[in-house]
VOBA-1610 file (N, C-alpha, C; in pm, whole numbers, padded with zeros to 5 digits, always signed):
BEGIN
Met+00085-00121+00000Met+00000+00000+00000Met+00088+00126+00000Lys+00054+00216-00089Lys+00133+00338-00106Lys+00095+00441+00001Lys+00196+00498+00062Lys+00171+00601+00163Lys+00133+00731+00093Arg+00030+00794+00144Arg-00012+00922+00087Arg+00090+01029+00121Arg+00119+01113+00023Arg+00214+01222+00046Arg+00149+01354+00009Leu+00174+01454+00091Leu+00124+01588+00062Leu+00192+01643-00062Thr+00117+01720-00139Thr+00176+01792-00252Thr+00256+01908-00195Pro+00340+01972-00276Pro+00411+02092-00226Pro+00312+02197-00173Phe+00199+02212-00242Phe+00095+02305-00194Phe+00040+02258-00059Gly+00017+02128-00047Gly-00033+02071+00078Gly+00063+02096+00194Asp+00193+02083+00165Asp+00295+02112+00268Asp+00286+02257+00314Lys+00272+02348+00219Lys+00263+02492+00252Lys+00139+02519+00337Val+00027+02458+00299Val-00098+02477+00373Val-00082+02426+00517Lys-00029+02306+00533Lys-00011+02248+00667Lys+00077+02338+00754Glu+00189+02383+00695Glu+00282+02470+00767Glu+00213+02598+00813Arg+00136+02656+00723Arg+00066+02782+00752Arg-00043+02761+00857Leu-00113+02649+00851Leu-00216+02619+00951Leu-00153+02616+01090Ile-00036+02554+01100Ile+00034+02546+01229Ile+00072+02687+01276Gln+00128+02767+01184Gln+00169+02904+01219Gln+00049+02986+01267Met-00065+02965+01204Met-00184+03044+01237Met-00268+02981+01348Asn-00223+02865+01397Asn-00297+02793+01500Asn-00441+02766+01457Met-00455+02721+01333Met-00587+02691+01275Met-00592+02543+01240Thr-00708+02482+01256Thr-00719+02341+01219Thr-00759+02328+01072Gln-00731+02213+01017Gln-00769+02185+00878Gln-00922+02189+00867Lys-00990+02141+00971Lys-01136+02141+00972Lys-01191+02284+00963Thr-01131+02375+01038Thr-01172+02516+01035Thr-01150+02575+00896Leu-01035+02544+00837Leu-01006+02592+00703Leu-01110+02540+00604Ala-01141+02411+00612Ala-01240+02350+00523Ala-01375+02420+00535Glu-01419+02443+00659Glu-01548+02510+00682Glu-01545+02652+00626Thr-01432+02721+00642Thr-01421+02859+00597Thr-01428+02869+00444Val-01366+02774+00374Val-01371+02780+00227Val-01496+02714+00171Gly-01572+02647+00258Gly-01700+02590+00215Gly-01691+02449+00158Thr-01601+02369+00211Thr-01593+02229+00169Thr-01577+02140+00291Ser-01572+02010+00268Ser-01556+01917+00381Ser-01408+01896+00412Asn-01381+01853+00533Asn-01245+01824+00574Asn-01186+01714+00484Val-01268+01615+00449Val-01222+01504+00365Val-01181+01555+00227Tyr-01265+01643+00168Tyr-01233+01695+00036Tyr-01108+01783+00040Leu-01096+01864+00144Leu-00977+01948+00160Leu-00853+01859+00169Ser-00862+01752+00244Ser-00750+01658+00256Ser-00713+01601+00119Met-00814+01566+00040Met-00787+01514-00095Met-00714+01617-00182Ile-00749+01743-00166Ile-00680+01851-00240Ile-00534+01856-00196Leu-00510+01853-00065Leu-00375+01865-00012Leu-00286+01746-00049Tyr-00349+01631-00072Tyr-00274+01512-00112Tyr-00274+01491-00264Gly-00330+01586-00337Gly-00326+01579-00483Gly-00423+01479-00544Glu-00523+01437-00467Glu-00620+01341-00519Glu-00737+01410-00587Arg-00749+01539-00565Arg-00850+01623-00632Arg-00782+01754-00665Ser-00823+01816-00775Ser-00759+01944-00811Ser-00806+02054-00717Gly-00934+02052-00682Gly-00989+02152-00590Gly-00975+02293-00641Glu-00971+02307-00776Glu-00940+02440-00829Glu-01037+02548-00786Lys-01161+02512-00757Lys-01254+02617-00713Lys-01228+02664-00570Tyr-01143+02591-00496Tyr-01112+02629-00358Tyr-00971+02684-00339Ile-00883+02659-00435Ile-00741+02696-00420Ile-00723+02845-00389Asp-00788+02932-00465Asp-00773+03076-00443Asp-00819+03116-00303Ala-00931+03060-00259Ala-00984+03092-00126Ala-00887+03044-00017Ile-00832+02925-00036Ile-00735+02871+00062Ile-00614+02964+00070Lys-00562+03003-00047Lys-00445+03092-00050Lys-00476+03225+00018Glu-00595+03278-00008Glu-00633+03407+00050Glu-00645+03398+00202Ile-00714+03297+00250Ile-00734+03280+00394Ile-00601+03263+00468Leu-00511+03185+00407Leu-00383+03156+00471Leu-00274+03255+00432Asp-00310+03352+00348Asp-00216+03453+00301Asp-00093+03388+00236Leu-00121+03293+00146Leu-00014+03226+00072Leu+00000+03292-00064Lys+00124+03298-00113Lys+00149+03360-00244Lys+00116+03260-00353
//
């Protein structure tokens, strides 16, 4: 079984969540998706293109 790995974007999001003391669940609720779907985006299993800009804006990512 292959271990899931975060995408480079997923790594940035996780790092920023820690810095901001925010949970992934809170981020998911804020952008309007489920925690499971957000996780799939961070692991590259879904493109999540309709949420990427909102995630970047909330976390102040470039």
